[in-house]
N, C-alpha and C positions, 0 to 999 in steps of 0.2 A: 627153323629160325627161332632164336632165343629172345626172350624179353630183355630189352635194354633198360638199364637203370635210368639213363637219360630220358628215354622215351616214356617210361613209366612216370617219372617225375613230371614231365610235360603234361601228360594226359590227366594225371591225378590232380595236379595243381589247377588246371582249367576246370575240372569237374567240381572240386571243392569250392573254387571261386564262384562258379555259377550256382551251386547248391546253396552255399551260405549267403551269397548275394541275393538270391531269390527270396530266401527266408527272412534274413535280417535287414537287408537294405531296401528291397522292393516291396516285401510283404506289408510293412506298416502303411504304405500308401494305397493299398487296395481299396479301403473304404472311400478314398477320394474319387475313385472311378465312378462310384454310384451317384455322386452329386455333381461332379464336374469332369467328364471324360477328357475334355480339352486340356485342363490343367494337369490332370493325371498323366496324360501323354507327354506334356511338356517336361514334367519332372522326371518321369520314367526314362525317357529317351536320353537324358543327360546322365542318369545313373548307369544305364546300360552301356553308354559310351565309355565310361571309366573301365568297365570290364573288357571291352573290345581292345583296349590298349595292352591288356595282359598277354595275349598270344604274340603280339608284335614284340613286346619286350623280351619274352622268353626266346622267341626265334632269333632275334637279332643280337641281344646282349648275352644270353646264356649259350646259345648254340651257334652263333657266328654266321647266320644266314645273310648273304649279301643281296641287297635289293637294288635293281637298276630300273629306272623309269625314263622312258623316252617318249617323244611325240608331242602332242598338243597340250597335255596337262589339263587342269580343271580351272574353272573360274570359281573361287571359293564361295560357298553358300548357294550356288545356283541349283535349281530343281532339275533333276535329270532322270532318265532311264539309262542304266548301265547294262550293256550287253557284253558278254565275255565268252570265249570258248571254254569248254568244260574239260580240261585235260585230265584232272584228277578229281576225286571226290572232296578234296580239301581246298579247291581254288578260292571259294568264298572266304575262308579264313585268311589265306595268304593275301587276299586283296586288301585287307585292313592295313597292311604295311604301306600300300600305295595311298589309301585314303587318309591315313594319319598325317601324311605330308601334304596332300593336295586338297583336302576337303575337311569336313567335320563329321566325325564318326556318328554323332547323334542323329544325323540325317539319314543314315543308311537303313533300308529295309531289304529283306531278301525274299524272293519267291522260291519256295522249297517244298519238298514232299511233306504231306500232312502227317505221315507216320512218325516224323521226328519230334512232333510236339509232345508225344507221350514219354519221351526219354526224361527220367528224373534229372533235375538240375538244369541241364542244357535246354531241354524242351520247355521247362517252366519259364526260364529266362526269355526264350524265343517268343512264347505266348505273351509275356508282359511287354516285350519289345514291339509287339503287334506286327510280327512278320506275316507275310501272305502265304498261307499254307494251301496247297492244291492237291486234289485227288487224282488228277490226270484223267478226269472225265469232264469234257468241255462243257456239257450242259450244266453240271454243278459248279465247275470252276468259274464259268462266266458270271454267274449270279454272285458268287462270293467275291470275285475280283471287283465287280461293279460296286458292291457294298463297301469294300475296303478302300477303293480309290475315292469313292464318294465321301467317305469319312475324312480321309486326308485332305481332300479339297475343301470340305466344310470348315475344318478347324484351321486351315491355312498354315499348317506346320510344314516347313520346307521338307521335301522328300527326294531322296535318291534311291530308286528301286533297282536292285540288282536282279537281273534275269539271265538265265542260261537257255537260250532258244534251242540248243541241241537236246535238252531234256535229260541228258545223262552224261556221264563221263566217258572219255575215249578209252576203249579196250578193244581187244581183238573181236569179241562178240558184237559189241555195238558198232564197230566199223563194218562188220559183215552185214548187219542189218541196214546200215546207211548205204552200203553199196547196192543192196537189193532195191532200196528205194530209188537210188540214182538210175538203175537200169530200167525200172518200171516207168520212170518219169523223164527219161531221156536226158539225164543230167550227168555231168562228169563225176567220176569217183574221186573221193578225197582220201588223202593219207593222214593228214595232220589234224583234221577237224571232221565233225559229222555234219551232215546236212541239217540245217536249222528247221525247227517247227515254227512257223510264222504266225499262227492264229492268235496265240496269246500275246505275242509281241505287238502285232498290229492293233489289237483291241486295247492294250494298255496305253500305247502311244496316242491313239485317237481319243480315248477317254480323257487323258490328262490334257491333251491339246485343246479339246473342246471346252474344258473347264478352265482354260488359261492358267494351268498349273504345271507347265513344262517349259524349260528354257533351252534344253539341249539333250542330245543323246551322246553318251560316251561309249564308244566302241573300243573295248580293251582286248588286246591279244596277250595272253600269258604263255610263258615258256620256261622250261627248266632245263638248262644245259647240262647240269651235273646232278644225278641222283633224283629220280622222280618218285615221290611217295604217292602211290596210287590211292591208298585207302588209309583209314585210321589205324589199321593193323600195322602198316609200315611205320607209322610214327611210334607206336608202342615198341617196335623192334629197333627204334633209334635211327631210322633212315630219314633224316631231314634233308631237304634240298640245300645244296651248297649255295646256289644262286637262284633268284627269282627275277625274271625279266618281264616288265609290263610295257606295252606300247599302247599309248592312248591316242585315239582320234576323236576329236570333238566336232559334232555336227549341230550347229544352232537350229532351233526349231523352225526358223524362217527358211532354212535350206532344205527341209524335208519335203518329200513329194506328197501328193494327195493320197488319201486313204487307199484308193485302189492300187496304187503303185508301191505301197510300203512293203508288200511281200517280196517283190522283185528287188527292192532296195536292200532289204535284209539279206537276201541270197547273194547279192553282189558283194556285200561286206564280207560274207563268209568265203567267197571265192578269193577275195583279197587276202583274208587270213591264211588260207591255204598256201598262197604264193609267198606270203611274208614268212610263214613258219618253215616252208621248204628252204628258203634262203637262209633262215636263222640256223637251222640244224645242219646245213650242208657247208656253210662258210666257216672260216677260222680267222679271227676269233668269233665266237658265236655272239651276235648282238643284232638288235633290230636297227640300231643306228650306229654306224661305225664310230661316230664321235661320242656316242654315249651320253648325250646331253639333251634334256627336255627343252623344247622351244619355249615353254612357259615355265617360269620358276615356281617352285612350290610356295604355298602360303606360309610355311613354317621353315625356319632355318634348321640345318642339321643339328646345331647346338640345342635348339629348343626341342627338337624331336628326341634327342638323346636324353635331355632332362626329363621329358615326359615319360619315356620308357623306364628310366631309372626310378622315378617317383612311383610309377605303376607297379614295378616289381617289388619295391619296398612296401608300398601300401598293401597290396594284396597278400604278400607273404605275412605281414603283420596282422592283417585282418583275419586270415585263416587261422593263424595261431591264437588270436584273441577269441575267436568263436569256439575253438576246441577248449580253451581254458574256461570260458564262461559256461559251456555245457558241463564241464567237469565239476565246477565249483557251485553253481547256483541252480537249484531245482526249478525256479520260475522260468529260467531260460530254456531248460529242457522241456518244460510243459508248453511253452510258446512254440518251440521248434516242432514238437509233435503235433500241435494244433495246426500249424501252418502246412505241414506235410499232409495232414488230413484234409485241409482245405484244397490244396492242389490236386490231390487224388480224387476227391469227391466231385469237384467242379468239372474235372476231366470226364468223369462218367456221366454226370447229369447234364452239363452244358456243352461239353465238347471242346473247351478251350477258353482261356481268359480273354483272348482277342474277340471271341464271339460275344462274351458278356459285355465287353467294352463297346462293341457295335450296338448291342441291344440298349445299353444305357444312353448312348448317343441318340439313337432313334427316339427313345422315350422323351428325352429333354427337347429334342428338335420338334417332335409332334406336339408336345405340351406348349412350347413357345409358339408354334404355328397356330394351335387352337386358340391360345390367348390373343394372338394378333387378329384372328378372324372374329373372335367375340368382341374385341374392341371396335372393329370396323362395323359390326352389326349394331352395337350400342350407339356408335357415333352416327350411323345412318338414321336410327330411330329418333335421336334427339334433334336431328335436323328436320 
């Protein structure tokens, strides 16, 4: 398979946007993290959201990918856990096409593999976006998730956390392992999805629910009727999906079962996905909803979405060109860029990720405020 010019343009543009965005747009705000993590998070989320529109604009405006959204839709701005089947390794990026129309991209966080944080450019932006990185060792992941979710709850910044309960994308090998799991546990074999891992899901839902920081669960089924790009390599080869179909089911937090029943609830949703996808791929025309209309209208009109995509494409193309020009013409810009690259690489080795530094800063100021409050109570008691 030969490298495609279109695919190379897509990947290189996203990389340069994330690299220069991390260095020149996000980098200057890093000192703010040390004194006010909450304000740093507020600003950073909005800057990162501008980059998240770039893949959407490239996919839809440049490569003509058609996006179809059916089902319940979203209530704009609500706090939720998003669970989705993991058909390809790129589902998380394609989901932004849906969220741009139905939600606010600044709210989204992704639960993903920790190895990705070390990727230059992309990984740095993910760290500064405060994504939830997991090691796939529950003893370690539980503690980290608890800290991350506690931080989001403390600063009261609305959160939509994307989680793939299947743990990996659907391939022949992963389907075989899922079938083995099904046989051992007396479960039916699936063809279109993998059996979900429910430990992390139930922990996240319960933690957010107890903290009164959860409004709903959005259960999203994604399908690709024409041309499925399984990995990043397929994109480089120019194999973009012609259509992406999302079917959204919204479950208000009040409708969720008790903690002990969440595992069975998640498994039921995946059995529904299997049936829904079987119908999708066997029927003609392929669609989740034969009428093809979402029951809840998006919070943005298609005209507004088109304008956002066009503005994003123009801005990021100009920004990348400006960064190259500045690096070529001005030595201080080159020195700053080298210094920031050194900061990113050094903190990765010493601290393990900027999101961990952000958590540490938050704990420091929280403990300091708690200590001050305790000291004031002691002094007040003495004066009385």
